[in-house]
N, C-alpha and C positions, 0 to 999 in steps of 0.2 A: 481402474479400480473395480469395475464390475467383474472383470476376469479374475482378479485377485481374490475378492470375496466369494465368487462361485467355486473356485478351487478349494478354498478353506472350507466352505459349506460342505462340499462333497467329501472332504477329508474327515469332518465331524460326523457325518452320518456313517461312515465306515466305523470310525472309532466306537460310536455308540453301539452299533451292531457287535462289534467284537467285545466290548465290556460287558454287554448284557449277555451275550453267549458263554463268556468265561465265567460269569457269575452263575449263570443257570447250571453250567456243567460242574462248578465246584460245589453248588449247594446239592445238586442231585447225586454226587458221589459222596458226600460227607454228612448229610443230614438222613435221618432214618424215619420217615413218615410212618412205616410200618409199626413202630414201637407205640404210636400214639393208640392204635386200635388194640394191639396185644396187651396193653397194660390196663385196658378197661375192666371194670368190675360190675357185673359178670363179663367175662371175655367172649367176644362174638366168635362164631364158628370160623375156621379157617376159609372156608368158602366164601362167606360174608366178607372177610377181610380182603380177600383177593378181588372179589367183585368191586368193592369200593375203591381200593387202590387203582383198579384198571379204569373205573369211572372217572378218577382224578387224575389220570396219567402219572401215577406216582408209584406204580409197581415196580419194585426193584428186580423182579422176575423178568420183566421185559428189558430187552437191551437197551443201554443208554443212548446209543445212536437212534434207535427207533422212538424213544420217548422225547428226544432232542428235535427231531424232524417234525413231530407232532406238535411240540411246543413252539417252534418256530414258524410253522404254517399258521398257527392261531395268532401269534403276535403280528405276522404279516397282514392279517385281516383286522388287527386292532383288538384281539381277544388274547388277554394274558392268562387264561384259564381260571381254575377254581382254587380257592384256598383249602387248607386241610379240613376246615369246617364245612366245605361246600359251598361257600359263598362266592359270588363273583369277583375276582381281583378287580376288575375294572371298576365296579362299583366303590370298592374299598379306595382305589386310588382317587377316584372323583371326590370322596369325602376328606381324605387326608391330605392330598397334595396342596389344596388351598390353604391348609393350616401351617404346613412348613413354608409355603411360598411367602405368607404374610410375614413370618419371621425373617426369613432369608432377605427379601427385597428391602424391607424397612431398615433392618439391621446393618445391611450393607451399605445403604444409601447414607445413614447416619454416620456409621462407623468410618467409611471411606472418606466422606466430605470432611468430616471434622478432623481426621488423621491427616489428610493432605494439607488442609488449612494450617493446622498447628505445626506440621513438620516444615512447611515453607516459611511460615513466620519465624519459627525457631532458627532456620538457617539464616534468615536476614537479621536476627538478633542473636547472632552466634556467641557463646560464652557469656551472654547476659543472664539476668535472673529468669526470664521466661524460658530461655533455652535450657537452663539447668533444671528447672522444675519439670518442664516437659519431659525432658530426657530421663530423670529419675522416675517419673511417673510410668513412662512407657516401659522401661526396663523391669520395674516392679510387676506391672501387669503381664509381661511376656514371660516372667518367671513363675507365673500363677496359672494352673491348668484351668480350663474353661469350667470344669465341674465344680472347682472350689469357688470361683467366682460367682457362680450361680447360688451355691448354698450361702455364701456369705452376703450376697443381696437379700436372700430369704430372710436370714436371720436379723439383718439390719431393718428389714420391713416390719418384721414382728416388734422389733424394739420401738421403732417410730410409732407404729400403730398404737402400742400399749402406752407410750408417753403422751400422745396426743389424745387418747381416749377415742379415736375415730378411725374407721377403716380407711386409711388413705391409700395404701398399697395392697393389692390383690396378689396372692403368691401361690394359688392352687387353681388349675383348670383354666379353660378358654373363657368361660363366662359364668355367672351365678345361676345355678339351676333353679328354675321355676320363677325366674324374675319376670314380672309383668309391668313393665315401665314405659311402653310405647317405642317408637322407633329410636328417638334421641336417648332416651334412658338406656336402652339396650345398647346402642352404639358407645355410649359413654362407659357402660359397664365392661364391653369388650376391650375398649381402649386401656381402661383400668388394669384389666387382667394382662394386657399386652406389654405394659411398661417394663416390668422387671426381665421378663425373657428377652425382649428386645434389647434392652440395655446391656444384658450379659453378652450378647453377640456383638454389639456395637463397641463395647469396651475392648475386647480382642482385637477387632478390626482396627480401632483407633491407634492401639499401640504398634501393630506391624506397620501401618501405613504412614504414621507420624515419623518413625525412625527411617523408612526408606526414603520418604519424600525429603526429608531434611538432607540426607546424603546426596540424593541426586540435584536438589537445590545448590547445594554447596559447590557442586561440580561446575555449574553454569554461571554462578554469580560474577566471576571474574572473567568471564569469556570475552573475547573481542566483539562479538555481535552485540552483547549488552552495553559495553562502553561506546560503540559506534552509534547505537540508537540513542544514547544520552548526548553524544556529541551532535546529533542531528537535530537536537531541541526537545527530545521526550524527557519528561521528568523521571527521576528514579523510579518513582512508584509505578508510572506506566510502562517503563522499560523491563521492570521485574514482573509486573502482570502479563503484559503482551508478548514478551519475548523470553525471558528467564523461565517463568512458570510453565509456559506452554511447551518449551523444549524439555523441561524437567520432568513434565507429566508422561512423556513418551515411554520410558522405561517403567514407570510406575503403572501404566495401563497393562503393560505385559506382566508385571508382577501380580496384578488384580487376579489373573487366571489361577495362579498357583495358590494363592490364599483362599479362593473360593472353596477348593476341596477341603481345607482345614475348617472353614465355615461351616460346610456340611456335617463334619464330624462333631464339631461343637453344638450343632443344632440337635444332634441325637441325645446327647447328655442333657442339654437345656429342656428339650420336650420332656424326658423322663422325669427330670427333677420338678418342673412346673406343672406336670400333669397335662401336657398338650397331647392330644391324639393325632399326631402327625406321622409323616413318613419315617422319620428318624426313631421314634418310639415303635412304630410298627416292625421295623426291621429287627430290633432288638427282640420283641416278643415273638417274631416269626422264626427267628433262629432256636429260640427255646421250644417252640412247638413243632419244629421239623417242617416248617411250611416252605417248601422249596419254590413254589411260584410267586409267593409273596416276596421272598428274598430276592428272586430275579427280577420282579417288578420294581421293587425299591431300587435296586442297582441300576436299572434302566432309567429311572426317574433321576438318580444322582447323576448319571452319566450325561443325561440330557441337559441337566442344570449347569453341570460343568462345561459342556460344550457350548451352551448358550452364553455364558459368561466368557468362554473364549471368543465367540463370534462378536459379541459386544466389545471386547477389547480391540478386536480387529477393526470394527467400524470406527472406534475412538482412535486407533493408531492411524488409520487412513486420514481422519479428519485432522489430526495433529500434525503429521508428517506429509507434506505435499508430494514428497517423492513415491509415496505408495499410490497415489491417486492416478499416477501416469504410467505406472507398471503394468 
């Protein structure tokens, strides 16, 4: 198992490097940082523009290979360079990564757990009321883009707040500006602001995982090893939980990696809609401002997140499948 995980981890490091490099090269060849300074009023002198672009390692007069080597050298030492405004990319990442990770981690845990539970139970109750209702709800959510779900939840929150006459749901920003309510009051305020964006991501995860888990569970319900377990004295409930569900989770764990990339895309829209200053919102703003280093840094962050999800799926796969542990 140790060699299996070591090989996978090495592959992920290489993939992160390649993904980050391609993102930098694409951003450096398509974005135009020079226009940010040429469009200023009053327009700086050409010498000032050239000096500023050289300082930021964004001068398109410098060969792309040379700029790339400079950027890679900085990344190798943990320095992602400067933003187009001259701020440290590392400091921006430190502020924004935690915002995105809060949404991703909580949304993933809630969405995947609920989706797997509902999908497995729907398979056990095949063609009955619960199965039909959960199937209809999952297909409805799958047909709706994440951005529509986010806006719909915002509209619903406004209606509920107005009907109740109390601010039950917060739908803008990460926290209430200027709030002085002590530790617990501040924590409660942040949790209140977190409900709707987290729910947006969790709903999308629930829909995908409930359908996939239901199909996987149906494949093993009638398997010989489940019937053998019950013939040896296990109750149907114990056989389903200990044997059927464990086996059905193996392909679901692999599927988790592919859905994680979709979750990151959904996070980008969710952060913009709810006013969260995370990595997703930052990459959109960086593209508009021609910020090459910021785009590359966000791409690296997303690659690390996807690879971390892949490594977690490998750990779970090895735990669920004993054959992997001896390979």
